[in-house]
Backbone as JSON, one array per atom type, in Angstrom:
{
  "sequence": "MEAKEWVAREVARVRTDSLAEGREEGREEGLSIGCRDGMTLALAILSDIPKLIAANKGHEEIITTLVAKYNIDQAQAESYYEQVMALRA",
  "N": [[1.03, -1.26, 0.04], [0.87, 2.08, -0.88], [1.99, 5.42, 0.71], [0.21, 7.67, 0.4], [-2.19, 6.13, 0.13], [-2.62, 5.15, 2.34], [-2.49, 7.31, 4.23], [-4.95, 8.72, 2.83], [-6.84, 6.51, 3.67], [-6.61, 6.38, 6.8], [-7.28, 9.22, 7.19], [-10.28, 9.02, 6.3], [-11.21, 6.86, 7.97], [-10.46, 8.33, 10.53], [-12.31, 10.41, 10.45], [-14.75, 8.93, 10.0], [-15.03, 7.68, 12.59], [-15.33, 10.35, 14.17], [-17.63, 11.46, 13.24], [-19.29, 9.63, 14.08], [-18.73, 9.56, 16.94], [-19.92, 12.23, 17.51], [-22.79, 12.07, 16.53], [-23.35, 10.17, 18.56], [-22.86, 11.6, 21.0], [-24.82, 13.84, 20.51], [-26.99, 12.33, 20.15], [-27.43, 11.49, 22.87], [-27.51, 14.27, 24.01], [-30.04, 15.11, 22.83], [-31.58, 12.93, 23.65], [-31.69, 13.6, 26.28], [-32.45, 16.32, 26.62], [-35.08, 15.94, 25.51], [-36.14, 14.48, 27.69], [-36.34, 16.07, 29.7], [-38.02, 18.2, 28.63], [-40.18, 16.72, 28.03], [-40.93, 15.74, 30.68], [-41.23, 18.48, 31.73], [-43.43, 18.99, 30.04], [-45.22, 16.84, 30.87], [-45.78, 17.73, 33.7], [-47.03, 20.37, 33.12], [-49.69, 19.2, 31.86], [-50.38, 17.76, 33.92], [-51.16, 19.39, 35.81], [-52.71, 21.24, 34.94], [-55.22, 19.64, 34.3], [-56.85, 19.65, 37.11], [-57.51, 22.05, 37.16], [-58.98, 22.16, 34.95], [-60.97, 20.49, 35.63], [-62.21, 22.14, 38.21], [-63.26, 24.33, 36.71], [-65.48, 23.2, 36.19], [-65.45, 21.6, 33.73], [-66.3, 18.64, 31.55], [-65.63, 15.22, 31.09], [-65.05, 14.37, 28.59], [-64.59, 16.92, 27.12], [-62.54, 17.95, 28.86], [-60.6, 15.99, 28.03], [-60.47, 16.75, 24.95], [-59.49, 19.12, 25.02], [-56.72, 19.16, 26.46], [-55.9, 17.45, 23.95], [-55.86, 19.51, 22.21], [-54.52, 21.87, 23.0], [-51.82, 20.75, 24.08], [-51.08, 19.35, 21.89], [-51.2, 16.57, 21.83], [-52.15, 12.88, 21.31], [-55.39, 11.15, 21.85], [-55.23, 8.9, 23.3], [-52.93, 9.42, 25.07], [-53.81, 11.54, 26.65], [-56.23, 10.51, 27.91], [-54.9, 8.92, 29.57], [-53.13, 10.68, 31.1], [-55.69, 12.18, 32.16], [-56.56, 9.57, 33.77], [-54.85, 9.36, 35.61], [-54.38, 11.62, 37.22], [-57.27, 11.28, 38.02], [-57.25, 9.09, 39.82], [-55.37, 10.02, 41.7], [-57.15, 11.5, 43.03], [-59.09, 10.25, 44.14]],
  "CA": [[-0.04, -0.03, 0.06], [1.41, 3.09, -1.04], [1.78, 6.06, 1.96], [-1.01, 8.34, 0.03], [-3.67, 5.37, 0.12], [-2.52, 4.58, 3.7], [-3.12, 8.65, 4.86], [-6.52, 8.82, 2.64], [-7.58, 5.72, 4.47], [-6.72, 6.92, 7.98], [-8.06, 10.33, 7.18], [-11.44, 8.59, 6.37], [-11.25, 6.55, 9.55], [-10.96, 9.59, 11.95], [-13.93, 11.43, 9.94], [-15.86, 8.19, 10.1], [-15.22, 7.61, 13.94], [-15.57, 11.53, 14.91], [-19.15, 11.43, 13.1], [-19.95, 8.6, 14.99], [-18.75, 9.93, 18.46], [-20.61, 13.29, 17.49], [-23.87, 11.28, 16.28], [-23.53, 9.29, 19.76], [-23.0, 12.66, 21.9], [-25.98, 14.66, 19.74], [-28.22, 11.64, 20.65], [-27.39, 11.51, 24.29], [-28.09, 15.47, 24.38], [-31.15, 15.03, 22.25], [-32.52, 12.35, 24.59], [-31.55, 14.43, 27.59], [-33.51, 17.45, 26.18], [-36.34, 14.96, 25.48], [-36.97, 13.62, 28.74], [-36.77, 17.21, 30.54], [-38.98, 18.6, 28.1], [-41.29, 15.45, 28.31], [-41.29, 16.0, 31.8], [-42.1, 19.55, 31.7], [-44.76, 19.0, 29.63], [-46.12, 15.98, 31.72], [-46.1, 18.7, 34.73], [-47.98, 21.29, 32.39], [-50.77, 18.61, 31.76], [-51.04, 17.3, 35.12], [-51.64, 20.97, 36.79], [-53.94, 21.76, 34.06], [-56.59, 18.8, 34.27], [-57.56, 19.88, 37.95], [-58.07, 23.53, 36.78], [-60.27, 22.33, 34.04], [-62.3, 20.13, 36.78], [-62.63, 22.98, 38.85], [-63.88, 24.81, 35.95], [-66.78, 22.38, 35.43], [-65.42, 20.8, 32.46], [-66.65, 17.45, 31.58], [-64.59, 14.41, 30.88], [-64.94, 14.81, 27.23], [-64.03, 18.43, 27.25], [-61.07, 17.94, 29.55], [-59.69, 15.23, 26.78], [-60.57, 17.46, 23.76], [-58.7, 20.54, 25.37], [-55.59, 18.86, 26.55], [-55.38, 16.98, 22.9], [-55.75, 20.68, 21.16], [-53.5, 22.29, 23.75], [-50.69, 20.01, 24.24], [-50.9, 18.54, 20.36], [-50.9, 14.87, 22.11], [-53.19, 12.15, 21.22], [-56.17, 11.04, 22.68], [-54.69, 7.99, 24.48], [-52.02, 9.95, 25.92], [-54.56, 12.76, 27.59], [-56.62, 9.91, 28.55], [-53.64, 8.44, 30.75], [-53.01, 11.98, 32.33], [-56.68, 12.27, 32.94], [-56.7, 8.59, 34.55], [-53.67, 9.69, 36.53], [-55.22, 12.73, 38.11], [-58.35, 11.08, 38.88], [-56.53, 8.39, 40.68], [-54.89, 10.88, 42.87], [-58.09, 12.5, 43.62], [-59.76, 9.25, 44.67]],
  "C": [[0.68, 1.1, -0.13], [0.98, 4.55, 0.22], [0.52, 7.15, 1.54], [-2.2, 7.65, 0.27], [-3.61, 5.16, 1.29], [-3.24, 5.97, 4.3], [-4.57, 8.79, 4.25], [-7.33, 7.48, 3.53], [-7.89, 5.98, 6.13], [-7.58, 8.1, 8.26], [-9.59, 9.87, 7.27], [-11.75, 7.98, 7.66], [-11.44, 7.03, 10.38], [-12.36, 10.04, 11.36], [-14.85, 10.34, 10.29], [-16.38, 7.84, 12.15], [-15.63, 8.81, 14.7], [-17.01, 11.61, 14.37], [-19.63, 10.67, 14.0], [-19.95, 9.19, 16.47], [-19.78, 11.26, 18.59], [-22.16, 12.88, 17.55], [-23.94, 11.16, 17.76], [-23.85, 10.88, 20.97], [-24.24, 13.47, 21.59], [-27.2, 13.95, 20.42], [-28.67, 11.64, 21.99], [-27.9, 13.09, 24.57], [-29.43, 15.56, 24.02], [-32.38, 14.27, 23.25], [-32.77, 12.92, 26.18], [-32.77, 15.69, 27.35], [-35.11, 16.77, 26.18], [-36.97, 14.75, 26.69], [-37.04, 15.19, 29.49], [-37.59, 17.91, 29.8], [-40.32, 17.66, 27.93], [-41.82, 15.73, 29.81], [-41.98, 17.54, 32.42], [-43.61, 19.64, 31.03], [-45.92, 18.33, 30.39], [-46.38, 16.83, 33.08], [-47.2, 19.51, 34.45], [-49.33, 20.47, 32.5], [-51.44, 18.39, 32.82], [-51.27, 18.45, 35.95], [-52.73, 21.27, 36.26], [-55.37, 21.14, 34.46], [-57.22, 19.2, 35.75], [-58.16, 21.3, 37.96], [-59.38, 23.23, 36.19], [-61.49, 21.34, 34.76], [-62.74, 21.36, 37.41], [-63.57, 24.1, 37.98], [-65.58, 24.36, 35.36], [-66.85, 21.97, 34.27], [-65.73, 19.26, 32.24], [-65.48, 16.34, 30.95], [-63.99, 14.55, 29.19], [-63.97, 16.32, 26.75], [-62.6, 18.37, 27.62], [-60.09, 16.91, 28.16], [-59.66, 16.21, 25.26], [-59.46, 18.6, 24.04], [-57.31, 20.02, 25.55], [-54.87, 17.97, 25.02], [-54.83, 18.34, 22.02], [-54.55, 21.57, 21.82], [-52.04, 21.98, 23.65], [-50.19, 18.9, 22.91], [-50.5, 16.69, 21.35], [-52.12, 14.21, 21.79], [-54.03, 11.73, 22.4], [-56.03, 10.05, 23.88], [-53.58, 8.29, 25.63], [-52.71, 11.05, 27.07], [-55.77, 11.57, 28.29], [-55.9, 9.09, 29.76], [-53.4, 9.52, 31.63], [-54.34, 12.07, 33.04], [-56.85, 11.27, 34.42], [-55.84, 9.09, 35.91], [-54.11, 10.75, 37.82], [-56.72, 12.39, 38.85], [-58.0, 10.01, 40.02], [-55.96, 8.89, 41.89], [-55.8, 11.41, 43.59], [-59.06, 11.53, 44.48], [-59.63, 8.87, 46.17]]
}
């Protein structure tokens, strides 16, 4: 193998390794942000449900409000609602 070819392969290997490390660091940072944002979102939703109940909103109205306000699906909204209702029991 010629020196030029060896250098080219080493440069390619280093770039590949660097990209892999960067992706892993980015993935970990993204997961960290996602966990933090997810927790913030969950706390916001869980604190809104009692307010909606106090405002005499019914089950369907609460679910519809959560889906629209927080851009979550109906199953997620139901899950949050059930968690709050279990705590209130």
